[in-house]
MIMILO-586395 format. One record per atom (N, C-alpha, C): residue in one letter; atom name; x, y, z. Coordinates in pm, 1 decimal. Layout:
# residues N
ATOM, res, atom, x, y, z
ATOM, a, CA, X, Y, Z
...
***
This chain:
# residues 114
ATOM, res, atom, x, y, z
ATOM, v, N, 10179.0, 8317.8, 13680.1
ATOM, v, CA, 10314.7, 8410.5, 13727.5
ATOM, v, C, 10445.2, 8364.0, 13638.7
ATOM, q, N, 10483.9, 8485.0, 13573.2
ATOM, q, CA, 10606.0, 8489.6, 13498.7
ATOM, q, C, 10706.4, 8522.3, 13565.9
ATOM, l, N, 10842.0, 8480.1, 13547.6
ATOM, l, CA, 10940.9, 8541.7, 13628.1
ATOM, l, C, 11084.7, 8564.7, 13519.1
ATOM, q, N, 11104.6, 8698.8, 13527.0
ATOM, q, CA, 11213.3, 8725.4, 13402.8
ATOM, q, C, 11350.8, 8772.1, 13496.3
ATOM, a, N, 11454.6, 8673.1, 13472.7
ATOM, a, CA, 11579.5, 8724.0, 13538.8
ATOM, a, C, 11664.9, 8781.9, 13455.4
ATOM, s, N, 11756.6, 8861.4, 13502.3
ATOM, s, CA, 11854.0, 8924.3, 13423.6
ATOM, s, C, 11979.5, 8944.2, 13519.1
ATOM, g, N, 12102.8, 8984.3, 13467.0
ATOM, g, CA, 12218.0, 9029.7, 13555.4
ATOM, g, C, 12324.1, 8924.2, 13529.7
ATOM, g, N, 12312.6, 8825.0, 13478.8
ATOM, g, CA, 12434.5, 8723.5, 13475.7
ATOM, g, C, 12564.5, 8769.8, 13405.0
ATOM, g, N, 12648.5, 8676.2, 13420.8
ATOM, g, CA, 12765.7, 8732.5, 13326.2
ATOM, g, C, 12897.8, 8658.1, 13389.6
ATOM, l, N, 12987.3, 8698.5, 13328.5
ATOM, l, CA, 13142.3, 8662.6, 13352.6
ATOM, l, C, 13208.2, 8749.6, 13445.2
ATOM, v, N, 13278.2, 8716.6, 13554.0
ATOM, v, CA, 13336.8, 8802.1, 13617.1
ATOM, v, C, 13446.8, 8733.8, 13708.0
ATOM, q, N, 13546.9, 8802.3, 13731.2
ATOM, q, CA, 13682.2, 8742.0, 13806.0
ATOM, q, C, 13662.3, 8721.2, 13946.7
ATOM, a, N, 13711.8, 8609.6, 13992.5
ATOM, a, CA, 13701.3, 8591.1, 14137.4
ATOM, a, C, 13754.5, 8718.9, 14233.1
ATOM, g, N, 13655.0, 8748.0, 14309.4
ATOM, g, CA, 13673.5, 8846.4, 14396.7
ATOM, g, C, 13562.5, 8975.1, 14335.9
ATOM, g, N, 13504.5, 8968.1, 14247.1
ATOM, g, CA, 13428.5, 9049.8, 14187.0
ATOM, g, C, 13292.9, 9039.4, 14226.8
ATOM, s, N, 13196.9, 9150.0, 14160.2
ATOM, s, CA, 13039.2, 9133.3, 14215.9
ATOM, s, C, 12942.6, 9129.5, 14090.8
ATOM, l, N, 12847.9, 9088.6, 14103.1
ATOM, l, CA, 12737.2, 9092.4, 14016.9
ATOM, l, C, 12609.2, 9116.2, 14087.6
ATOM, r, N, 12514.7, 9149.1, 14020.7
ATOM, r, CA, 12395.4, 9182.9, 14062.0
ATOM, r, C, 12266.7, 9121.6, 13968.2
ATOM, l, N, 12192.4, 9019.9, 14043.8
ATOM, l, CA, 12104.3, 8938.4, 13957.2
ATOM, l, C, 11992.3, 9001.6, 14026.1
ATOM, s, N, 11873.1, 9009.9, 13896.7
ATOM, s, CA, 11754.6, 9082.6, 13939.5
ATOM, s, C, 11642.5, 9001.3, 13879.0
ATOM, c, N, 11494.7, 8992.1, 13937.7
ATOM, c, CA, 11424.6, 8913.4, 13873.2
ATOM, c, C, 11275.2, 8985.0, 13897.4
ATOM, a, N, 11227.9, 8967.0, 13779.3
ATOM, a, CA, 11097.6, 9056.0, 13808.3
ATOM, a, C, 10943.2, 8973.7, 13773.8
ATOM, a, N, 10858.3, 8971.8, 13872.9
ATOM, a, CA, 10742.3, 8901.0, 13841.6
ATOM, a, C, 10629.9, 8974.2, 13774.4
ATOM, s, N, 10578.5, 8881.4, 13702.3
ATOM, s, CA, 10467.1, 8965.8, 13624.1
ATOM, s, C, 10323.4, 8860.9, 13630.0
ATOM, g, N, 10227.5, 8899.9, 13587.5
ATOM, g, CA, 10101.3, 8808.5, 13554.9
ATOM, g, C, 9998.9, 8812.7, 13698.3
ATOM, s, N, 9980.2, 8688.6, 13741.2
ATOM, s, CA, 9896.7, 8712.6, 13878.3
ATOM, s, C, 10007.1, 8696.4, 13997.4
ATOM, i, N, 10031.2, 8846.9, 14031.6
ATOM, i, CA, 10154.8, 8862.3, 14114.5
ATOM, i, C, 10092.3, 8863.2, 14261.2
ATOM, f, N, 9952.3, 8887.7, 14274.3
ATOM, f, CA, 9897.2, 8866.8, 14408.6
ATOM, f, C, 9878.9, 8726.0, 14453.0
ATOM, g, N, 9947.6, 8719.4, 14580.6
ATOM, g, CA, 9955.6, 8562.7, 14620.2
ATOM, g, C, 10082.0, 8528.7, 14617.6
ATOM, i, N, 10199.1, 8601.2, 14560.2
ATOM, i, CA, 10328.9, 8566.1, 14574.4
ATOM, i, C, 10370.8, 8588.0, 14705.2
ATOM, n, N, 10428.4, 8487.3, 14781.0
ATOM, n, CA, 10484.3, 8462.9, 14925.1
ATOM, n, C, 10631.5, 8491.9, 14907.7
ATOM, d, N, 10707.1, 8386.0, 14952.0
ATOM, d, CA, 10848.6, 8365.6, 14953.4
ATOM, d, C, 10898.1, 8388.7, 14805.2
ATOM, m, N, 11011.8, 8445.0, 14798.7
ATOM, m, CA, 11075.5, 8444.2, 14655.4
ATOM, m, C, 11228.1, 8408.8, 14694.9
ATOM, a, N, 11294.9, 8375.8, 14622.8
ATOM, a, CA, 11431.1, 8283.8, 14629.6
ATOM, a, C, 11502.8, 8305.7, 14525.2
ATOM, w, N, 11650.0, 8285.1, 14552.6
ATOM, w, CA, 11730.2, 8247.2, 14423.4
ATOM, w, C, 11820.0, 8099.4, 14453.2
ATOM, y, N, 11810.6, 8031.2, 14347.1
ATOM, y, CA, 11858.2, 7898.3, 14354.4
ATOM, y, C, 11960.2, 7912.8, 14222.8
ATOM, r, N, 12049.7, 7782.0, 14233.7
ATOM, r, CA, 12180.9, 7789.4, 14144.6
ATOM, r, C, 12205.4, 7631.6, 14138.4
ATOM, q, N, 12260.3, 7604.5, 14029.6
ATOM, q, CA, 12274.0, 7479.2, 13973.0
ATOM, q, C, 12417.6, 7491.4, 13895.9
ATOM, g, N, 12514.3, 7425.1, 13990.3
ATOM, g, CA, 12637.3, 7433.3, 13920.4
ATOM, g, C, 12680.7, 7299.7, 13837.4
ATOM, p, N, 12787.2, 7313.5, 13766.3
ATOM, p, CA, 12823.0, 7207.6, 13649.2
ATOM, p, C, 12836.7, 7066.1, 13756.3
ATOM, a, N, 12722.3, 6949.6, 13684.1
ATOM, a, CA, 12737.8, 6829.2, 13759.7
ATOM, a, C, 12700.5, 6839.6, 13915.2
ATOM, k, N, 12584.2, 6951.6, 13929.0
ATOM, k, CA, 12562.2, 6955.0, 14071.4
ATOM, k, C, 12395.0, 6958.8, 14075.0
ATOM, q, N, 12359.6, 6924.0, 14160.6
ATOM, q, CA, 12182.1, 6951.7, 14201.7
ATOM, q, C, 12179.4, 7111.1, 14238.7
ATOM, r, N, 12047.6, 7120.5, 14195.0
ATOM, r, CA, 11979.5, 7272.1, 14220.5
ATOM, r, C, 11990.2, 7288.5, 14360.2
ATOM, e, N, 12032.8, 7397.0, 14412.9
ATOM, e, CA, 12069.1, 7446.5, 14551.7
ATOM, e, C, 12005.2, 7574.6, 14583.2
ATOM, l, N, 11952.8, 7581.7, 14721.5
ATOM, l, CA, 11887.4, 7701.5, 14755.8
ATOM, l, C, 12010.6, 7780.4, 14797.8
ATOM, v, N, 12002.8, 7926.1, 14721.2
ATOM, v, CA, 12121.4, 8039.5, 14759.8
ATOM, v, C, 12049.2, 8131.1, 14871.7
ATOM, a, N, 11944.3, 8162.8, 14855.8
ATOM, a, CA, 11880.2, 8264.8, 14945.8
ATOM, a, C, 11740.4, 8276.2, 14938.7
ATOM, s, N, 11673.3, 8326.2, 15024.9
ATOM, s, CA, 11521.0, 8314.2, 14998.4
ATOM, s, C, 11484.5, 8459.3, 15093.7
ATOM, i, N, 11355.5, 8510.7, 15078.4
ATOM, i, CA, 11326.0, 8630.8, 15136.7
ATOM, i, C, 11170.6, 8621.5, 15146.1
ATOM, t, N, 11099.1, 8628.8, 15259.1
ATOM, t, CA, 10953.0, 8637.2, 15289.9
ATOM, t, C, 10886.9, 8771.4, 15232.4
ATOM, f, N, 10760.3, 8769.9, 15252.7
ATOM, f, CA, 10702.1, 8887.8, 15191.2
ATOM, f, C, 10726.5, 8988.3, 15303.6
ATOM, a, N, 10750.7, 8972.8, 15425.8
ATOM, a, CA, 10802.7, 9047.3, 15543.9
ATOM, a, C, 10942.2, 9106.1, 15511.7
ATOM, g, N, 11020.8, 9027.8, 15440.5
ATOM, g, CA, 11169.3, 9077.8, 15433.8
ATOM, g, C, 11255.8, 9001.8, 15513.5
ATOM, i, N, 11203.0, 8910.7, 15573.3
ATOM, i, CA, 11307.0, 8803.3, 15635.3
ATOM, i, C, 11372.7, 8713.5, 15549.0
ATOM, s, N, 11517.3, 8715.3, 15555.4
ATOM, s, CA, 11598.7, 8625.3, 15458.7
ATOM, s, C, 11674.3, 8526.6, 15507.5
ATOM, t, N, 11688.0, 8421.2, 15432.5
ATOM, t, CA, 11788.3, 8315.7, 15505.9
ATOM, t, C, 11892.4, 8292.4, 15372.0
ATOM, y, N, 11997.2, 8237.6, 15412.0
ATOM, y, CA, 12095.9, 8213.1, 15316.9
ATOM, y, C, 12173.5, 8072.9, 15343.0
ATOM, a, N, 12224.0, 8031.3, 15229.5
ATOM, a, CA, 12307.5, 7904.5, 15237.2
ATOM, a, C, 12425.5, 7938.1, 15310.2
ATOM, d, N, 12497.1, 7844.9, 15370.6
ATOM, d, CA, 12606.8, 7863.3, 15447.5
ATOM, d, C, 12709.9, 7939.1, 15368.1
ATOM, s, N, 12734.6, 7883.7, 15254.3
ATOM, s, CA, 12849.2, 7894.8, 15171.7
ATOM, s, C, 12843.3, 8039.9, 15085.7
ATOM, v, N, 12725.0, 8107.2, 15128.7
ATOM, v, CA, 12715.7, 8251.2, 15078.4
ATOM, v, C, 12688.7, 8343.2, 15161.2
ATOM, k, N, 12663.2, 8314.4, 15308.4
ATOM, k, CA, 12657.4, 8403.2, 15414.5
ATOM, k, C, 12770.8, 8512.0, 15401.0
ATOM, d, N, 12722.5, 8639.0, 15428.7
ATOM, d, CA, 12833.1, 8737.9, 15460.2
ATOM, d, C, 12877.1, 8779.8, 15303.7
ATOM, r, N, 12860.4, 8723.7, 15201.6
ATOM, r, CA, 12909.8, 8770.2, 15063.1
ATOM, r, C, 12770.5, 8809.4, 14988.3
ATOM, f, N, 12666.9, 8725.3, 14974.3
ATOM, f, CA, 12545.6, 8770.5, 14918.6
ATOM, f, C, 12429.6, 8847.7, 15015.8
ATOM, t, N, 12351.9, 8914.4, 14918.8
ATOM, t, CA, 12251.3, 9000.9, 14974.8
ATOM, t, C, 12123.9, 8961.5, 14906.7
ATOM, i, N, 12012.9, 8933.0, 14951.2
ATOM, i, CA, 11891.2, 8928.5, 14883.5
ATOM, i, C, 11792.0, 9040.8, 14916.5
ATOM, s, N, 11725.2, 9089.0, 14837.2
ATOM, s, CA, 11635.5, 9190.9, 14861.6
ATOM, s, C, 11537.6, 9174.0, 14765.2
ATOM, r, N, 11399.2, 9265.3, 14824.7
ATOM, r, CA, 11268.0, 9244.8, 14733.6
ATOM, r, C, 11213.5, 9372.0, 14730.9
ATOM, d, N, 11126.0, 9396.2, 14641.4
ATOM, d, CA, 11043.8, 9519.4, 14638.0
ATOM, d, C, 10896.8, 9467.3, 14627.5
ATOM, n, N, 10829.2, 9460.5, 14707.7
ATOM, n, CA, 10681.4, 9398.2, 14682.9
ATOM, n, C, 10596.2, 9477.2, 14610.2
ATOM, a, N, 10615.9, 9591.5, 14561.4
ATOM, a, CA, 10566.5, 9667.0, 14456.8
ATOM, a, C, 10566.6, 9600.5, 14311.5
ATOM, g, N, 10681.0, 9548.6, 14289.8
ATOM, g, CA, 10690.9, 9497.1, 14139.5
ATOM, g, C, 10616.4, 9383.5, 14123.4
ATOM, p, N, 10646.1, 9268.7, 14187.2
ATOM, p, CA, 10740.9, 9250.1, 14305.3
ATOM, p, C, 10870.8, 9230.0, 14222.6
ATOM, t, N, 10976.8, 9234.2, 14287.6
ATOM, t, CA, 11111.6, 9196.1, 14210.3
ATOM, t, C, 11193.3, 9146.9, 14327.8
ATOM, v, N, 11294.8, 9059.1, 14299.5
ATOM, v, CA, 11384.1, 9027.5, 14400.8
ATOM, v, C, 11505.9, 9022.7, 14372.4
ATOM, d, N, 11620.1, 9087.6, 14415.6
ATOM, d, CA, 11757.5, 9093.9, 14358.9
ATOM, d, C, 11829.9, 9023.0, 14458.6
ATOM, l, N, 11962.7, 8968.3, 14388.9
ATOM, l, CA, 12077.5, 8916.2, 14466.3
ATOM, l, C, 12198.7, 8979.7, 14442.2
ATOM, q, N, 12253.6, 9062.3, 14546.4
ATOM, q, CA, 12379.3, 9101.0, 14502.3
ATOM, q, C, 12481.6, 9031.6, 14554.5
ATOM, m, N, 12587.5, 8967.6, 14480.4
ATOM, m, CA, 12697.9, 8886.4, 14506.2
ATOM, m, C, 12811.8, 8951.7, 14492.7
ATOM, n, N, 12880.7, 8958.8, 14629.4
ATOM, n, CA, 13013.3, 9020.6, 14641.9
ATOM, n, C, 13109.7, 8901.7, 14671.9
ATOM, s, N, 13251.8, 8922.0, 14639.9
ATOM, s, CA, 13349.9, 8830.4, 14691.3
ATOM, s, C, 13340.1, 8713.5, 14627.5
ATOM, l, N, 13299.7, 8708.5, 14474.1
ATOM, l, CA, 13265.9, 8590.4, 14402.0
ATOM, l, C, 13361.3, 8490.1, 14400.1
ATOM, k, N, 13334.8, 8365.8, 14401.7
ATOM, k, CA, 13454.6, 8255.0, 14433.7
ATOM, k, C, 13410.4, 8175.4, 14283.9
ATOM, p, N, 13498.9, 8092.2, 14220.9
ATOM, p, CA, 13472.6, 7986.3, 14116.7
ATOM, p, C, 13356.6, 7908.4, 14173.2
ATOM, e, N, 13353.8, 7867.4, 14274.4
ATOM, e, CA, 13273.4, 7772.9, 14313.4
ATOM, e, C, 13105.7, 7811.9, 14294.0
ATOM, d, N, 13107.3, 7969.8, 14299.9
ATOM, d, CA, 12961.3, 8022.5, 14278.6
ATOM, d, C, 12906.5, 8008.6, 14118.2
ATOM, t, N, 13001.2, 7958.9, 14041.5
ATOM, t, CA, 12966.8, 7943.4, 13910.4
ATOM, t, C, 12847.7, 7824.9, 13897.5
ATOM, g, N, 12745.6, 7873.7, 13783.2
ATOM, g, CA, 12613.9, 7817.2, 13797.7
ATOM, g, C, 12514.1, 7879.9, 13726.2
ATOM, v, N, 12409.2, 7819.0, 13674.4
ATOM, v, CA, 12281.9, 7881.2, 13628.3
ATOM, v, C, 12205.8, 7930.5, 13759.8
ATOM, y, N, 12177.6, 8048.9, 13780.2
ATOM, y, CA, 12088.3, 8095.8, 13881.5
ATOM, y, C, 11950.9, 8136.7, 13830.9
ATOM, y, N, 11840.0, 8050.1, 13923.8
ATOM, y, CA, 11721.3, 8066.2, 13878.7
ATOM, y, C, 11642.8, 8138.1, 13981.7
ATOM, c, N, 11560.6, 8234.3, 13974.8
ATOM, c, CA, 11448.2, 8296.0, 14026.9
ATOM, c, C, 11352.6, 8218.2, 14068.4
ATOM, h, N, 11302.1, 8203.0, 14201.0
ATOM, h, CA, 11198.9, 8134.3, 14203.9
ATOM, h, C, 11076.6, 8215.5, 14310.9
ATOM, a, N, 10945.6, 8178.3, 14271.7
ATOM, a, CA, 10846.1, 8248.9, 14354.6
ATOM, a, C, 10759.8, 8123.5, 14433.8
ATOM, d, N, 10715.5, 8129.1, 14534.1
ATOM, d, CA, 10593.3, 8074.1, 14571.7
ATOM, d, C, 10453.5, 8141.2, 14577.3
ATOM, w, N, 10383.5, 8089.8, 14508.9
ATOM, w, CA, 10269.4, 8148.4, 14460.5
ATOM, w, C, 10137.4, 8053.9, 14532.6
ATOM, l, N, 10106.9, 8080.0, 14655.0
ATOM, l, CA, 9988.5, 8003.5, 14715.9
ATOM, l, C, 10033.0, 7869.4, 14711.6
ATOM, g, N, 10147.6, 7830.9, 14757.1
ATOM, g, CA, 10190.1, 7699.6, 14738.5
ATOM, g, C, 10237.5, 7626.6, 14626.5
ATOM, d, N, 10227.6, 7719.0, 14500.6
ATOM, d, CA, 10262.0, 7654.9, 14422.4
ATOM, d, C, 10417.2, 7713.2, 14349.6
ATOM, d, N, 10489.9, 7638.5, 14298.8
ATOM, d, CA, 10615.6, 7705.0, 14244.4
ATOM, d, C, 10643.1, 7745.9, 14090.2
ATOM, f, N, 10703.8, 7839.5, 14094.9
ATOM, f, CA, 10729.6, 7908.6, 13972.2
ATOM, f, C, 10853.8, 7958.5, 13954.6
ATOM, w, N, 10918.3, 7938.2, 13814.9
ATOM, w, CA, 11072.2, 7954.8, 13800.7
ATOM, w, C, 11091.9, 8047.2, 13699.1
ATOM, g, N, 11209.4, 8114.4, 13712.0
ATOM, g, CA, 11251.0, 8206.9, 13611.2
ATOM, g, C, 11310.5, 8119.8, 13496.9
ATOM, q, N, 11393.8, 8148.5, 13391.7
ATOM, q, CA, 11448.8, 8120.8, 13301.4
ATOM, q, C, 11576.9, 8076.1, 13333.9
ATOM, g, N, 11655.2, 8117.9, 13421.6
ATOM, g, CA, 11782.9, 8087.7, 13446.7
ATOM, g, C, 11893.6, 8184.5, 13401.1
ATOM, t, N, 11977.7, 8227.3, 13447.9
ATOM, t, CA, 12090.8, 8335.4, 13409.0
ATOM, t, C, 12222.4, 8277.9, 13460.6
ATOM, q, N, 12331.4, 8254.5, 13378.0
ATOM, q, CA, 12461.1, 8206.9, 13385.3
ATOM, q, C, 12527.0, 8313.5, 13456.7
ATOM, v, N, 12603.9, 8244.2, 13554.9
ATOM, v, CA, 12704.2, 8320.6, 13646.4
ATOM, v, C, 12842.0, 8255.5, 13626.9
ATOM, t, N, 12927.2, 8298.0, 13573.2
ATOM, t, CA, 13049.9, 8242.9, 13570.8
ATOM, t, C, 13155.8, 8316.8, 13647.3
ATOM, v, N, 13244.7, 8262.2, 13733.9
ATOM, v, CA, 13352.0, 8306.7, 13805.0
ATOM, v, C, 13461.9, 8262.6, 13775.3
ATOM, s, N, 13593.8, 8324.9, 13711.4
ATOM, s, CA, 13688.5, 8277.7, 13664.3
ATOM, s, C, 13792.5, 8285.2, 13785.8
ATOM, s, N, 13883.0, 8184.3, 13786.3
ATOM, s, CA, 13992.2, 8197.7, 13889.4
ATOM, s, C, 14118.5, 8305.4, 13831.8
***
């Protein structure tokens, strides 16, 4: 499974960005998909996840601001980020659970200026 992420960039606080991640390769067997992030001098943390059936969960810090969605035809997983804050700055990684194994995208930088 290969994951290709895109959509990061620089935005002012209060702005929006949309991240996209496309899976390729052995896509049959992909279950949950998710976005993680790693801020400066921080550990990687789960931002949002979504099951094959479309059930989503969010970190408390992004609830009501971020929306995760997926298209199982791709499959692709997107993250719509609104009302961005400087503390949202970091490298965002796409993740896929393939039959219990973890696969990661290359990461895309999100920088929110105050």
